[in-house]
N, C-alpha and C positions, 0 to 999 in steps of 0.2 A: 539441495542448496543449504548452506549453513549461514549462521550469522557472521558478521565481520568480527574482527578481533576485539572491538570495543563493545560487543554485545548487541549491536544494532543490525537490523536487516538493511541491505543496500537499497537505494532508491530504485524503484521499478520492480522490486521483488514481489512475486505473487504469494499471498499468505491466506490461510484459512482461519477464521475467527473460532476459537475454541470455547470461549466463555462470554456470557453477556447476552444482551438483547439480539445481537446479530449473529448468533452462533451458527456455524456452517456456511456463512457467506464467504465467497472468494473476493478478496480485495487486493489492491496494489499499494505498496508503500510509497507515499508521496512526501514524506518528511520524517525527520528524527528530532526529538526534543532532548538533547543531551543533558539539559538542566535537571530534569526529573525522570529521565529514563523512559519516556513514552515514545511510541511510534505513531505517526500520523498515517491513517489509511483511508482509502475511498474506493468506491466501486461505481459511482455514477447512478446507482439505483436507490438503495436505502441510505447510502452515505454519500452526500454530495461532494464533488471535487472542490467546491467553493468553501465548504465547511467540513474538512476532514475530521474523522473520529480519532481521538487520542486513546490508545490502548497500551497496556503494559506488555512487555515482551513475552511474559509467560502466558498471556492470553491469546497468543498467536502461534500458528504452526506453519512452518515453511512449506510452500506449495511445490517447490521444485522447479518452477518456471520463472522466467524473468522477462519483463517487457522493456526492450531496448528503446522503443518509441517513447514510453513514458519517462524513462531515465534521461534520454536525450533532451526531451522537451523541458523537464525540470532543470537540467544542468544549464540550459540556455536561458532560464528565467521566464519562459513563456507560461501563460496561464492555460489551464485546462478547463473545458466545459464538460458537463456530464455526458453529453452525446458522444463526444470524441473519446472520452475515457471508456465508455461502454464498448465502443468499437475496438479500441486497443485491447481491452480485456478479452473480447470475443476472439480476436485473432491469436491471442496467446494460449488459449485453452485447447 
């Protein structure tokens, strides 16, 4: 999987953290902050869905998978809790 034309990962994309405190963690993209070029990620374990982590694009690596469940839920404007997000990630791996 690659980034979209604007340099952002699509919502629901699975990514691996390459740098920082959570290096090696598999997370899902839950938002994009186009203002400063940051990606919002969460995994429901170390990084809560209620307070996603902001990461620079170069600190993330595409995981090659995509969670249609997460993308659909975000597109409809529904909130995610950590338990639901953990289950969605488990089904994608």
